[in-house]
C-alpha positions in Angstrom: 0.0 0.0 0.0 1.3 3.5 -0.9 2.5 5.3 2.3 0.5 8.4 2.1 -1.9 7.6 5.0 -1.2 7.7 8.8 -3.2 6.6 11.8 -5.9 4.0 12.5 -9.0 5.5 14.2 -7.9 9.1 13.5 -6.6 8.6 10.0 -5.1 11.2 7.6 -4.1 11.0 4.0 -2.0 13.8 2.5 -1.6 14.7 -1.1 0.1 17.3 -3.4 3.5 18.4 -4.5 5.8 21.4 -4.0 5.1 23.0 -7.3 1.7 21.5 -8.1 -1.6 23.3 -7.8 -1.7 22.7 -4.0 -1.4 20.4 -1.1 -4.1 19.0 1.2 -5.3 16.4 3.6 -8.3 14.2 4.1 -9.1 13.3 7.7 -11.2 10.3 8.5 -12.4 9.3 12.0 -12.6 12.7 13.6 -15.4 12.5 16.2 -18.5 14.7 15.7 -19.3 17.9 17.6 -15.7 19.1 17.9 -15.6 22.9 17.6 -13.6 23.7 14.4 -13.2 26.5 11.9 -10.6 27.7 9.4 -9.1 30.2 11.8 -8.1 27.3 14.2 -6.3 25.6 11.4 -4.9 28.9 10.1 -3.4 29.8 13.4 -1.2 26.7 13.3 -0.4 27.0 9.6 0.9 30.5 10.2 3.5 29.2 12.5 4.9 27.1 9.7 5.0 29.9 7.1 8.4 31.3 6.1 9.6 34.8 6.8 9.9 34.7 10.6 13.7 34.2 10.6 16.8 34.6 8.5 16.8 30.8 8.1 13.6 30.9 6.1 13.0 30.6 2.3 12.1 33.5 0.2 9.0 31.7 -1.1 6.0 33.5 0.3 2.9 31.2 0.4 -0.2 32.5 2.1 -1.1 28.9 3.1 -4.8 29.7 3.5 -6.6 26.7 4.7 -9.9 25.9 3.0 -12.2 23.4 4.7 -14.0 21.6 1.9 -16.1 19.1 3.9 -16.9 17.6 7.3 -18.2 20.8 9.1 -21.6 22.1 9.8 -22.4 25.2 11.9 -18.8 25.3 13.3 -18.8 21.7 14.4 -17.3 18.5 13.0 -20.0 16.1 11.7 -18.0 12.9 12.0 -17.7 12.6 8.3 -14.4 13.0 6.4 -12.8 16.4 6.6 -11.0 17.7 3.6 -8.6 20.6 3.8 -7.2 22.3 0.7 -4.1 24.6 0.6 -3.5 26.2 -2.8 0.1 26.9 -4.0 0.2 30.6 -4.9 4.0 31.3 -5.2 5.5 28.3 -7.0 8.3 29.3 -9.4 10.0 26.3 -11.1 12.4 28.3 -13.3 15.4 28.1 -10.9 15.2 24.3 -11.0 15.2 23.9 -14.8 19.0 23.9 -15.2 19.4 21.0 -12.8 16.5 18.9 -14.0 18.8 16.2 -15.2 21.0 16.2 -12.1 20.6 14.4 -8.8 20.9 16.8 -5.9 23.1 15.4 -3.1 21.2 14.9 0.2 17.8 15.0 -1.5 15.4 12.3 -2.6 16.0 12.7 -6.3 18.0 9.6 -6.8 15.8 7.4 -4.6 12.5 8.6 -6.1 14.0 7.8 -9.5 15.0 4.3 -8.3 11.5 3.7 -6.9 9.2 5.2 -9.6 11.4 5.6 -12.7 10.2 9.3 -12.8 10.6 12.3 -10.5 9.2 15.8 -10.2 12.3 18.0 -10.3 10.4 21.1 -9.5 11.4 22.0 -5.9 11.2 18.6 -4.2 7.9 17.4 -5.6 6.3 15.1 -3.1 9.5 14.9 -1.1 9.4 18.7 -0.5 8.8 20.1 3.0 5.8 21.8 1.3 3.9 18.5 1.9 4.1 19.2 5.7 1.6 22.0 5.4 -1.0 19.3 5.0 0.2 17.6 8.2 0.1 20.8 10.1 -3.5 21.4 9.0 -4.4 17.9 10.2 -2.5 18.4 13.4 -4.7 21.4 14.2 -7.7 19.2 14.1 -6.0 16.6 16.3 -5.1 19.4 18.8 -8.8 20.4 18.9 -9.5 16.9 20.1 -6.7 16.9 22.6 -7.8 20.3 24.0 -11.0 18.7 25.2 -8.9 16.3 27.3 -6.6 19.2 28.4 -3.6 17.7 26.6 -1.0 20.3 25.6 1.7 19.7 23.0 4.6 22.1 22.4 7.8 22.0 20.3 10.8 24.2 20.8 14.4 24.5 19.6 17.1 23.3 22.0 20.0 23.3 19.5 20.7 24.9 16.2 24.1 24.9 14.4 25.8 23.6 17.6 24.4 26.5 19.6 22.6 24.8 22.6 19.9 26.1 24.8 20.8 26.0 28.5 17.3 26.9 29.8 13.8 25.6 29.4 11.7 28.7 29.8 8.7 27.8 27.7 7.4 31.4 28.1 10.2 32.5 25.8 9.3 30.2 22.8 6.9 32.7 21.2 9.3 35.7 21.9 12.1 34.8 19.5 12.3 33.8 15.9 13.8 30.4 16.6 11.2 29.2 19.1 14.0 28.7 21.6 13.3 28.5 25.4 16.5 30.4 26.1 16.7 34.0 24.9 20.5 34.2 25.1 20.9 31.1 23.0 18.3 32.4 20.5 20.5 35.5 19.9 23.5 33.3 19.3 21.4 31.1 16.9 20.6 34.1 14.8 24.2 35.1 14.4 25.1 31.5 13.5 22.3 31.3 10.8 23.4 34.6 9.3 27.0 33.4 9.1 26.1 30.1 7.5 23.8 31.8 5.0 26.6 34.0 3.8 28.7 30.9 3.2 25.9 29.4 1.0 25.6 26.4 3.4 23.0 25.0 5.7 22.7 23.7 9.3 20.7 21.3 11.4 19.7 21.1 15.1 17.6 19.5 17.7 13.9 20.1 18.5 12.3 19.0 21.7 8.6 18.1 21.9 6.7 18.2 25.2 3.3 16.7 25.8 1.6 17.5 29.1 -1.6 16.2 30.6 -1.5 12.9 28.8 -3.6 10.3 30.7 -2.1 7.0 31.6 -2.9 4.0 29.4 -2.3 5.3 25.8 -0.5 2.9 23.6 -0.9 -0.6 22.4 1.3 -3.7 22.9 3.3 -5.0 21.2 3.9 -3.3 17.8 1.8 -0.2 18.3 3.6 1.0 21.4 3.1 4.7 22.0 6.9 5.4 21.7 7.1 3.4 18.6 4.2 5.2 17.0 5.7 8.6 18.0 9.1 7.6 16.6 7.5 6.6 13.3 5.5 9.8 13.1 8.5 12.0 13.7 10.8 10.0 11.5 8.3 10.4 8.6 9.2 14.1 8.5 11.8 14.5 5.7 14.5 16.3 7.7 14.3 14.2 10.8 17.2 11.7 11.1 16.9 10.6 14.8 14.4 10.4 17.6 14.9 9.8 21.4 12.4 9.7 24.2 13.1 10.5 27.8 16.8 9.9 28.7 17.2 8.4 25.1 20.7 7.5 24.2 22.0 8.6 27.6 20.2 5.6 29.1 22.9 3.4 27.4 25.5 4.8 29.8 23.3 4.6 33.0 22.9 1.8 35.5 19.4 0.5 36.2 19.4 2.2 39.6 20.0 5.5 37.8 17.6 5.1 34.9 14.6 3.6 36.7 12.1 6.3 37.8 11.2 5.7 41.5 7.4 5.7 42.1 6.0 7.6 45.1 2.5 8.2 46.3 2.6 11.6 44.4 3.9 10.1 41.2 7.3 9.5 39.6 10.2 11.3 41.2 12.2 11.4 37.9 11.2 11.1 34.2 13.9 9.1 32.4 11.2 7.1 30.8 9.9 10.2 29.0 6.3 9.5 30.1 6.1 6.1 28.5 6.6 2.6 30.1 6.3 -0.7 28.1 5.0 1.4 25.2 2.1 2.8 27.3 1.8 6.4 28.7 2.3 6.5 32.5 0.7 9.9 33.1 4.0 11.8 33.3 5.1 14.4 30.8 6.1 12.9 27.4 9.4 14.3 26.4 10.8 13.7 22.9 13.8 15.0 21.0 14.4 14.9 17.2 17.7 15.4 15.3 17.1 17.6 12.3 19.5 17.3 9.4 20.9 20.3 7.4 18.8 21.4 4.4 20.3 19.6 1.3 19.9 22.7 -0.9 23.2 24.6 -0.7 25.0 27.0 -3.0 28.4 25.3 -2.4 29.4 23.2 -5.4 29.1 19.5 -4.9 29.8 16.3 -6.9 26.9 14.4 -8.4 25.8 12.5 -11.5 23.2 13.1 -14.1 20.5 10.7 -15.2 22.9 8.9 -17.5 25.4 8.3 -14.7 27.9 10.9 -15.9 30.0 12.8 -13.3 28.8 16.3 -12.8 28.9 19.1 -10.3 25.9 21.1 -8.9 25.3 24.2 -7.0 21.6 24.4 -6.1 19.6 27.6 -6.5 16.0 28.5 -5.9 14.2 29.6 -2.7 14.9 27.4 0.3 15.6 27.5 4.0 19.0 27.6 5.6 17.7 25.4 8.3 14.4 23.4 8.7 14.3 24.9 12.2 12.2 26.6 13.3 9.5 25.9 10.6 9.8 22.2 11.3 8.9 22.7 15.0 5.2 23.0 14.4 5.3 20.0 12.1 6.8 17.9 14.9 4.1 19.3 17.2 1.4 18.2 14.6 2.7 14.7 14.2 2.8 14.1 18.0 -0.7 15.5 18.3 -1.9 13.1 15.5 -0.5 10.1 17.4 -1.9 11.2 20.7 -5.4 11.9 19.2 -5.4 8.5 17.5 -4.4 6.6 20.6 -6.8 8.6 22.8 -9.7 7.5 20.6 -8.3 3.9 20.6 -8.2 3.9 24.4 -11.8 5.2 24.6 -12.8 2.4 22.3 -11.6 -0.3 24.8 -12.5 1.5 28.0 
């Protein structure tokens, strides 16, 4: 089965390409009588739009969400919800000269291997443009989670080797990199400007926090909550690693250090990241994702053309210097989709 759908009870199917007529999503399984309108979706989409930082692309898409179905009088009806986002600022001319070349770090060569054809305009289906549909769906998922007082937030803890030392979530909306440490955010800006002048790109780390998640979400054995979250986040194009709780640090710990003692008031530590045996334990869910550098860079690189001949390429066009911070809301959306799906699955058995 083609991998364009995600979820079981709360299921989404995204469609569209970077330089096509638009992108969108069909959501099936959303419960009825959930308050929803285009403004709720738009508020989340606006956080993904470019222009908020020097790391962002020059492409200016309005990303106006149009709800085509599934609503009546401001409430979901329980029928499929279709959301359309038209592409308004696609310009393929910059990509024409490299149409026969495989861009290093991109999906060009693997899409050709799989389908025998590829859309060289922007990134086609592999473009980050596809994530706008995920964010729209995530806004609907968050509307479900809000009714259970579940909050999901994503923020930057590292960008271009600049690390946040604080976790002041009140600072996330007060700087262009969605960083919980204002001093680090200032250093991040300088780092991005420097790398942009070099014609290069950088990666970083995004942390996602889910608060208010009830115990019991997640299914043994293969649909463990942490496994589902990892899959959801790894499905984002720029994500190359996921860790939950203590993550890779757990490998260096003793059991006496990694186990979270249980007290009458709850867990005294949270190395588990809110998940035990693949099931939520009621504590905060803490996830971190490693985001790779954007593959589009102006620095000349070795590659081949479709005939296998050695070539060089310097990519042009409008693109980000870093997927951060625009990827943050995408991570938030994917975590929300998983939690909404498992919340509905838990209600089905309890």
